[in-house]
C-alpha positions as CSV (number, residue, x, y, z in Angstrom):
1,M,-14.1,5.0,34.7
2,I,-14.1,2.7,31.7
3,S,-12.1,3.8,28.7
4,C,-12.9,2.7,25.1
5,N,-9.8,4.1,23.6
6,K,-7.9,1.6,21.5
7,T,-4.1,1.5,21.9
8,E,-1.7,-0.1,19.6
9,D,-0.1,-3.3,20.8
10,P,3.6,-2.9,20.9
11,S,4.1,-6.6,21.2
12,D,2.5,-7.2,17.8
13,T,5.5,-8.0,15.6
14,I,3.8,-10.3,13.1
15,Q,4.2,-9.1,9.6
16,P,0.9,-9.1,7.5
17,F,1.0,-10.8,4.1
18,I,-0.6,-10.3,0.7
19,T,-2.1,-12.8,-1.7
20,M,-2.6,-11.7,-5.3
21,K,-5.8,-12.5,-7.3
22,G,-5.6,-13.4,-10.9
23,D,-2.6,-14.0,-13.2
24,N,1.0,-12.9,-13.0
25,P,2.2,-11.8,-15.4
26,V,-0.7,-10.3,-17.4
27,W,-0.4,-9.7,-21.1
28,I,-2.6,-7.0,-22.7
29,R,-3.0,-6.0,-26.3
30,V,-2.1,-2.3,-26.9
31,G,-5.3,-0.2,-26.7
32,E,-7.3,-2.8,-24.7
33,A,-8.6,-2.1,-21.3
34,Y,-6.8,-3.4,-18.2
35,T,-8.9,-4.6,-15.4
36,E,-7.0,-4.8,-12.1
37,P,-7.8,-8.2,-10.5
38,G,-6.6,-7.0,-7.1
39,A,-5.3,-8.8,-4.0
40,H,-6.1,-9.7,-0.4
41,A,-4.2,-8.6,2.6
42,W,-4.1,-10.7,5.8
43,D,-2.9,-10.4,9.4
44,V,-2.8,-12.6,12.4
45,N,-4.7,-11.3,15.5
46,E,-3.9,-11.8,19.2
47,L,-5.8,-15.1,19.2
48,G,-3.7,-16.5,16.3
49,D,-6.5,-16.2,13.8
50,T,-5.8,-15.0,10.3
51,I,-8.0,-11.9,9.5
52,S,-8.6,-9.9,6.4
53,I,-7.1,-6.4,6.4
54,S,-7.8,-5.9,2.7
55,N,-9.4,-2.6,3.3
56,M,-6.0,-1.3,4.3
57,L,-4.3,-2.5,1.1
58,T,-2.7,0.1,-1.2
59,I,-2.2,-0.5,-4.9
60,D,0.3,1.5,-7.0
61,N,-0.9,1.0,-10.6
62,N,0.6,2.9,-13.5
63,V,-0.5,0.6,-16.3
64,N,-1.0,2.6,-19.6
65,T,-2.5,0.3,-22.2
66,D,-2.0,3.0,-24.9
67,I,1.8,2.6,-24.6
68,I,3.7,-0.6,-25.4
69,G,5.9,-1.7,-22.5
70,G,6.2,-3.4,-19.2
71,Y,4.5,-2.2,-16.0
72,R,4.5,-3.1,-12.4
73,V,1.5,-3.1,-10.1
74,I,2.7,-3.0,-6.5
75,Y,0.5,-4.1,-3.6
76,N,1.4,-3.1,0.0
77,V,-0.3,-3.1,3.4
78,K,0.6,-2.0,6.9
79,D,-1.4,-3.4,9.9
80,A,-2.7,-1.4,12.8
81,S,0.5,-1.9,14.8
82,G,2.6,-0.5,11.9
83,N,4.0,-3.8,10.7
84,E,4.5,-3.7,6.9
85,A,4.0,-6.6,4.6
86,K,6.5,-7.6,2.0
87,P,5.3,-5.8,-1.2
88,V,3.8,-8.0,-3.9
89,V,4.3,-7.2,-7.6
90,R,2.3,-8.0,-10.6
91,N,4.0,-7.6,-14.0
92,V,1.7,-6.3,-16.8
93,Y,3.0,-6.3,-20.4
94,V,1.4,-4.3,-23.1
95,N,2.3,-5.3,-26.6
96,I,1.0,-5.9,-30.2
97,F,0.1,-9.5,-30.6
């Protein structure tokens, strides 16, 4: 009998990594719209190839352009084996120019 069930590889200990798109920090005028530029998430597979896992990326974004202040957008990802990337932070500053 052939099984098609995928099992996690306990020998996968390679930490994925994140690359940010766009500027850091970002300066926004109070009341203007903030467009999140996003990021890419990457992992190394069993063949040693770097592959995209951007579909697994999480983004914690609490930017409020109606309130002057500094905000942090935090990107994180965990690969299929449970290895977590080091979080990447974008600083967004809302102010009157």
